C-alpha positions as CSV (number, residue, x, y, z in Angstrom):
1,X,-21.5,-40.8,-29.1
2,X,-21.6,-40.4,-32.9
3,X,-18.8,-38.4,-34.4
4,X,-19.6,-34.9,-35.6
5,X,-19.2,-33.9,-39.2
6,X,-15.5,-33.0,-39.8
7,X,-16.5,-29.8,-41.7
8,X,-18.7,-28.8,-38.8
9,X,-15.9,-29.5,-36.4
10,X,-13.6,-27.1,-38.2
11,X,-16.4,-24.6,-38.9
12,X,-15.9,-24.6,-42.7
13,X,-18.0,-25.4,-45.7
14,X,-17.6,-28.5,-47.8
15,X,-16.1,-26.4,-50.6
16,X,-13.4,-25.0,-48.3
17,X,-9.9,-24.6,-49.9
18,X,-6.7,-26.1,-48.4
19,X,-5.8,-22.6,-47.0
20,X,-9.2,-22.2,-45.4
21,X,-8.9,-25.6,-43.7
22,X,-5.4,-24.7,-42.5
23,X,-6.5,-21.4,-41.1
24,X,-9.5,-22.9,-39.3
25,X,-7.3,-25.7,-37.8
26,X,-4.7,-23.3,-36.6
27,X,-7.2,-21.1,-34.9
28,X,-9.0,-24.0,-33.1
29,X,-5.8,-25.8,-32.3
30,X,-4.4,-22.7,-30.5
31,X,-7.7,-22.3,-28.7
32,X,-8.0,-25.8,-27.4
33,X,-4.3,-26.9,-27.1
34,X,-3.7,-28.8,-23.8
35,X,-0.7,-26.6,-23.0
36,X,-3.2,-23.6,-22.8
37,X,-5.9,-25.5,-21.0
38,X,-4.1,-27.5,-18.3
39,X,-6.5,-29.9,-16.6
40,X,-9.4,-29.1,-18.9
41,X,-10.5,-32.5,-20.2
42,X,-13.2,-31.0,-22.5
43,X,-10.6,-28.8,-24.2
44,X,-8.3,-31.8,-24.6
45,X,-11.1,-33.8,-26.3
46,X,-12.0,-30.9,-28.5
47,X,-8.4,-30.6,-29.5
48,X,-8.2,-34.3,-30.5
49,X,-11.5,-33.9,-32.5
50,X,-10.1,-30.8,-34.4
51,X,-6.8,-32.6,-35.1
52,X,-8.6,-35.7,-36.4
53,X,-10.8,-33.6,-38.7
54,X,-7.9,-31.7,-40.1
55,X,-5.8,-34.8,-40.7
56,X,-8.6,-36.3,-42.7
57,X,-9.7,-33.3,-44.7
58,X,-6.1,-32.1,-45.5
59,X,-5.3,-35.4,-47.2
60,X,-6.9,-35.3,-50.7
61,X,-7.5,-39.1,-50.8
62,X,-9.0,-39.2,-47.4
63,X,-11.1,-36.1,-48.0
64,X,-12.5,-37.7,-51.2
65,X,-13.4,-40.9,-49.4
66,X,-15.0,-38.9,-46.5
67,X,-17.1,-36.8,-49.0
68,X,-18.4,-39.9,-50.6
69,X,-18.9,-42.3,-47.6
70,X,-18.7,-40.1,-44.5
71,X,-16.8,-41.4,-41.4
72,X,-17.1,-45.0,-42.7
73,X,-14.9,-44.1,-45.6
74,X,-11.9,-43.2,-43.4
75,X,-12.5,-45.5,-40.4
76,X,-9.5,-47.9,-40.2
77,X,-11.7,-50.5,-38.6
78,X,-13.8,-50.6,-41.8
79,X,-10.8,-50.4,-44.2
80,X,-11.2,-46.6,-44.6
81,X,-8.9,-44.5,-46.6
82,X,-8.1,-45.3,-50.3
83,X,-5.0,-47.4,-50.1
84,X,-4.2,-45.7,-46.9
85,X,-3.6,-46.5,-43.3
86,X,-6.8,-48.5,-43.1
87,X,-5.3,-51.2,-45.2
88,X,-7.4,-53.5,-47.4
89,X,-10.8,-55.1,-47.1
90,X,-14.0,-53.9,-45.4
91,X,-16.0,-51.0,-46.6
92,X,-13.8,-49.7,-49.4
93,X,-13.2,-53.1,-50.9
94,X,-16.8,-54.1,-50.7
95,X,-17.9,-51.0,-52.6
96,X,-15.0,-51.4,-55.0
97,X,-15.9,-55.0,-55.8
98,X,-19.6,-54.3,-56.3
99,X,-19.2,-51.2,-58.5
100,X,-16.3,-52.9,-60.3
101,X,-18.6,-55.7,-61.4
102,X,-21.3,-53.2,-62.5
103,X,-19.1,-50.7,-64.3
104,X,-16.1,-52.9,-65.2
105,X,-13.7,-51.0,-62.9
106,X,-12.6,-53.8,-60.5
107,X,-9.3,-53.9,-58.6
108,X,-7.7,-56.5,-60.9
109,X,-4.5,-55.7,-62.6
110,X,-3.7,-56.5,-66.3
111,X,-7.1,-55.9,-67.7
112,X,-9.2,-58.4,-65.6
113,X,-7.1,-61.6,-65.6
114,X,-4.8,-62.9,-62.9
115,X,-4.6,-62.2,-59.2
116,X,-5.8,-58.9,-57.7
117,X,-3.3,-56.1,-57.3
118,X,-3.5,-53.7,-54.3
119,X,-1.5,-50.6,-53.4
120,X,0.4,-50.9,-50.2
121,X,-0.7,-49.1,-47.0
122,X,0.7,-45.7,-46.0
123,X,2.8,-45.5,-42.9
124,X,3.1,-42.7,-40.4
125,X,6.3,-41.7,-38.5
126,X,6.0,-39.3,-35.6
127,X,9.0,-37.0,-35.2
128,X,9.5,-34.7,-32.2
129,X,11.6,-31.6,-32.8
130,X,12.5,-28.4,-31.0
131,X,11.1,-25.0,-31.8
132,X,14.6,-23.9,-32.9
133,X,14.8,-26.8,-35.3
134,X,11.4,-26.0,-36.7
135,X,12.4,-22.4,-37.4
136,X,15.7,-23.2,-39.0
137,X,15.0,-26.5,-40.7
138,X,17.5,-29.4,-40.9
139,X,18.4,-32.7,-42.5
140,X,18.1,-35.9,-40.6
141,X,17.9,-39.7,-40.9
142,X,15.1,-41.9,-39.7
143,X,14.8,-45.7,-39.5
144,X,11.5,-47.2,-40.6
145,X,10.3,-50.8,-41.0
146,X,10.5,-52.2,-44.5
147,X,10.1,-55.5,-46.4
148,X,12.7,-57.2,-48.6
149,X,12.5,-60.3,-50.7
150,X,13.4,-63.4,-48.7
151,X,17.1,-64.4,-49.3
152,X,16.1,-68.1,-49.1
153,X,13.2,-68.4,-51.5
154,X,14.0,-65.2,-53.5
155,X,10.4,-64.0,-53.0
156,X,8.4,-67.1,-54.1
157,X,7.4,-68.0,-50.5
158,X,8.0,-71.7,-51.3
159,X,10.7,-73.9,-49.8
160,X,13.8,-74.2,-52.1
161,X,13.3,-76.9,-54.6
162,X,9.5,-76.4,-54.7
163,X,7.2,-74.0,-56.5
164,X,3.8,-72.4,-55.7
165,X,0.9,-73.9,-57.6
166,X,-2.2,-72.4,-59.0
167,X,-4.9,-71.9,-56.4
168,X,-7.6,-74.6,-56.6
169,X,-10.4,-72.3,-55.3
170,X,-10.1,-69.3,-57.7
171,X,-8.1,-70.9,-60.5
172,X,-5.4,-68.3,-60.2
173,X,-7.7,-65.3,-60.5
174,X,-7.1,-64.2,-56.9
175,X,-10.9,-63.6,-56.4
176,X,-14.1,-65.5,-56.3
177,X,-17.6,-64.4,-57.2
178,X,-20.8,-64.7,-55.2
179,X,-24.3,-64.1,-56.4
180,X,-26.3,-61.8,-54.1
181,X,-29.7,-61.1,-55.6
182,X,-29.2,-59.1,-58.7
183,X,-25.6,-58.4,-57.9
184,X,-22.6,-60.5,-58.7
185,X,-20.2,-59.7,-55.8
186,X,-16.5,-60.3,-56.3
187,X,-14.5,-61.1,-53.1
188,X,-10.8,-61.8,-52.4
189,X,-10.2,-65.6,-52.5
190,X,-10.2,-67.0,-49.0
191,X,-7.6,-69.7,-49.9
192,X,-4.8,-67.7,-51.5
193,X,-5.8,-64.2,-50.2
194,X,-5.6,-62.7,-53.6
195,X,-2.3,-64.0,-54.8
196,X,-3.7,-66.7,-57.1
197,X,-1.1,-69.2,-55.8
198,X,-1.0,-71.9,-53.1
199,X,2.2,-72.8,-51.3
200,X,2.1,-76.5,-50.2
201,X,5.6,-76.4,-48.6
202,X,6.4,-72.9,-47.2
203,X,9.8,-71.4,-47.0
204,X,11.2,-72.0,-43.5
205,X,12.8,-68.5,-43.4
206,X,9.8,-66.4,-44.3
207,X,7.0,-68.9,-43.5
208,X,5.6,-68.5,-47.0
209,X,5.4,-64.7,-47.0
210,X,8.2,-64.4,-49.6
211,X,9.6,-61.4,-47.8
212,X,11.2,-60.5,-44.5
213,X,10.9,-57.4,-42.4
214,X,14.0,-55.2,-42.1
215,X,14.6,-51.6,-41.0
216,X,15.8,-49.1,-43.6
217,X,17.4,-45.7,-43.2
218,X,15.8,-42.7,-45.0
219,X,17.1,-39.2,-45.5
220,X,14.5,-36.6,-44.5
221,X,14.7,-32.9,-45.1
222,X,12.7,-30.8,-42.5
223,X,11.9,-27.5,-44.2
224,X,12.5,-24.2,-42.3
225,X,9.3,-22.9,-40.7
226,X,7.4,-26.2,-40.4
227,X,4.6,-26.1,-37.9
228,X,3.2,-28.6,-35.4
229,X,1.0,-31.2,-37.0
230,X,2.4,-30.7,-40.5
231,X,3.4,-33.8,-42.5
232,X,6.2,-34.5,-44.9
233,X,5.4,-37.1,-47.6
234,X,8.1,-39.6,-48.6
235,X,6.7,-41.2,-51.7
236,X,6.8,-45.0,-52.1
237,X,8.4,-45.7,-48.7
238,X,5.3,-47.1,-47.1
239,X,4.2,-50.8,-47.1
240,X,4.9,-52.7,-50.3
241,X,1.9,-53.4,-52.6
242,X,0.2,-56.8,-52.8
243,X,0.8,-59.0,-55.9
244,X,3.0,-56.4,-57.6
245,X,0.9,-53.4,-56.6
246,X,2.6,-50.0,-56.0
247,X,3.9,-49.3,-52.5
248,X,2.3,-46.8,-50.2
249,X,3.8,-43.6,-48.9
250,X,5.5,-42.7,-45.7
251,X,4.2,-39.6,-43.9
252,X,6.5,-37.9,-41.3
253,X,4.3,-36.0,-38.9
254,X,5.9,-33.2,-37.0
255,X,5.4,-32.6,-33.2
256,X,7.1,-29.6,-31.7
257,X,8.3,-29.8,-28.1
258,X,7.0,-27.2,-25.6
259,X,9.5,-24.4,-25.4
260,X,10.7,-22.9,-22.1
261,X,10.3,-19.3,-23.2
262,X,8.3,-19.0,-26.4
263,X,4.8,-20.0,-27.5
264,X,4.2,-20.2,-31.2
265,X,1.1,-18.9,-32.9
266,X,1.4,-19.5,-36.7
267,X,4.5,-17.5,-37.7
268,X,4.4,-15.3,-34.6
269,X,6.1,-15.9,-31.2
270,X,4.9,-14.9,-27.7
271,X,6.9,-14.7,-24.5
272,X,6.4,-13.3,-21.0
273,X,8.8,-10.5,-20.0
274,X,9.1,-10.2,-16.2
275,X,10.5,-6.9,-15.0
276,X,11.0,-5.5,-11.5
277,X,8.5,-2.8,-10.4
278,X,11.4,-0.3,-10.2
279,X,12.1,-0.7,-13.9
280,X,8.4,-0.5,-14.6
281,X,8.2,2.8,-12.7
282,X,11.4,4.4,-13.8
283,X,11.8,2.9,-17.3
284,X,15.0,1.5,-18.8
285,X,16.5,-0.6,-21.5
286,X,16.2,-4.4,-21.3
287,X,17.6,-7.3,-23.4
288,X,15.1,-9.9,-24.5
289,X,15.8,-13.3,-26.1
290,X,14.9,-14.2,-29.7
291,X,15.4,-17.3,-31.7
292,X,18.2,-15.5,-33.5
293,X,20.0,-14.1,-30.5
294,X,19.3,-11.1,-28.3
295,X,17.3,-7.9,-28.9
296,X,17.0,-4.7,-26.9
297,X,13.7,-2.9,-26.0
298,X,13.1,0.3,-24.2
299,X,10.7,0.2,-21.2
300,X,8.9,3.6,-20.8
301,X,8.3,5.1,-17.4
302,X,5.1,3.9,-15.8
303,X,4.8,0.7,-17.7
304,X,2.0,-1.5,-16.4
305,X,1.5,-5.3,-16.3
306,X,-0.1,-6.6,-19.5
307,X,1.7,-4.1,-21.8
308,X,2.8,-5.8,-25.0
309,X,5.9,-4.9,-27.0
310,X,6.1,-6.0,-30.6
311,X,9.4,-6.9,-32.3
312,X,8.8,-7.0,-36.0
313,X,10.4,-9.8,-37.9
314,X,11.6,-11.7,-34.8
315,X,9.2,-14.5,-35.2
316,X,9.3,-17.5,-37.6
317,X,9.2,-17.5,-41.4
318,X,6.6,-20.2,-42.2
319,X,7.1,-22.8,-44.9
320,X,5.1,-20.8,-47.4
321,X,5.8,-17.4,-45.9
322,X,7.6,-14.6,-47.6
323,X,8.4,-12.7,-44.4
324,X,9.0,-13.8,-40.8
325,X,6.3,-13.2,-38.2
326,X,6.7,-11.0,-35.1
327,X,7.7,-11.5,-31.5
328,X,5.3,-10.3,-28.8
329,X,6.7,-9.6,-25.4
330,X,4.0,-9.4,-22.7
331,X,5.1,-7.5,-19.6
332,X,4.6,-9.0,-16.1
333,X,5.6,-6.6,-13.3
334,X,7.1,-8.5,-10.4
335,X,6.2,-7.6,-6.9
336,X,9.2,-7.9,-4.5
337,X,9.0,-10.6,-1.7
338,X,10.7,-11.4,1.6
339,X,11.5,-7.8,2.4
340,X,13.5,-6.9,5.5
341,X,12.4,-4.2,8.0
342,X,14.5,-1.5,6.4
343,X,13.1,-2.2,3.0
344,X,9.5,-2.2,4.3
345,X,10.1,1.1,6.0
346,X,11.4,2.6,2.8
347,X,8.4,1.4,0.9
348,X,6.0,2.8,3.5
349,X,7.7,6.1,3.2
350,X,7.5,5.9,-0.6
351,X,3.8,5.0,-0.3
352,X,3.1,8.0,1.8
353,X,4.8,10.3,-0.7
354,X,2.6,8.9,-3.4
355,X,-0.5,9.7,-1.4
356,X,0.7,13.2,-0.9
357,X,1.0,13.6,-4.7
358,X,-2.6,12.7,-5.2
359,X,-4.2,10.7,-8.0
360,X,-1.6,11.8,-10.6
361,X,0.7,9.0,-9.4
362,X,-1.9,6.2,-9.6
363,X,-4.5,7.1,-12.2
364,X,-5.6,3.5,-12.6
365,X,-6.2,3.0,-8.9
366,X,-8.3,6.2,-8.8
367,X,-10.3,5.0,-11.8
368,X,-10.9,1.6,-10.1
369,X,-12.0,3.2,-6.8
370,X,-14.4,5.5,-8.6
371,X,-16.0,2.5,-10.4
372,X,-16.3,0.5,-7.2
373,X,-18.0,3.5,-5.4
374,X,-20.4,3.9,-8.4
375,X,-21.2,0.2,-8.3
376,X,-22.2,0.2,-4.6
377,X,-24.0,3.6,-4.7
């Protein structure tokens, strides 16, 4: 099935601002989140579709490519994404080469001579954190793959004692031209792959790459109030560029673990407050948990299931928020179970006393009974 338009998926116009995109994403992500739609495969697929659309449109480079070329401009299998996770070649390179020949804006470095220069690909690092960590923020270290110059050949790719030679196919240009009708199409040289050099005797340590893969440790600051799906950009820590091109960036994508008590909705928090039916009937003071400790709320007499108590400022202060959100406690009245005969007798006596008092003790039941009678009459 063909993919839907990303703007249509989020329900926004093509001129939507970053804030409008973010609001639309949050609303739909909360609606279709798998935690809220357990076992609903359609909701899960919709959630993935919304997430994919937002990840594309929230990135200025990807959004620009999508606006110009549609899904093909950001499809990794077609080289989508300018210098991004789609890598090189394919759709973007083909258009870059054709238009570069026509308008003189090719991908070569140094004003049109020498091998082609490419920006390195971006990398993504998935980080899973707790709700408490997201609310407070913290500093951490991550290990990511990196490339360093080979210690044996010092980056040349050639065996010690030998040197790379100029490519015979492209003459060191890193690209070849092919005539296609009225167009002169420039393509990466198939022999040297854009480097402009051939290595007759490769380095045994790096096999001619000129570099070896190592892991490096980076310091990452997670800002307080960060939300699920947000990304932190670490400039120039992606894949290195080709032929001296600039490196890509590293994006740390945040995933917040499911919390045992709280559910997050933007800067607000929600929790279920289970109380015994005696407290619901008689009222009383209860302690409730918050991310900052404990808080006390007063339960009025006659509180019903579904009643919501709002604790101002007990939510999360978002990354760009000036004030913290609120905590909403949703009351669930618990019915006692496994009663002994004495307790059952007491409850029957209590029930009889309620009936003697008439409808003033159970106004909702009376209203429900009246509606049922009216329905069947």
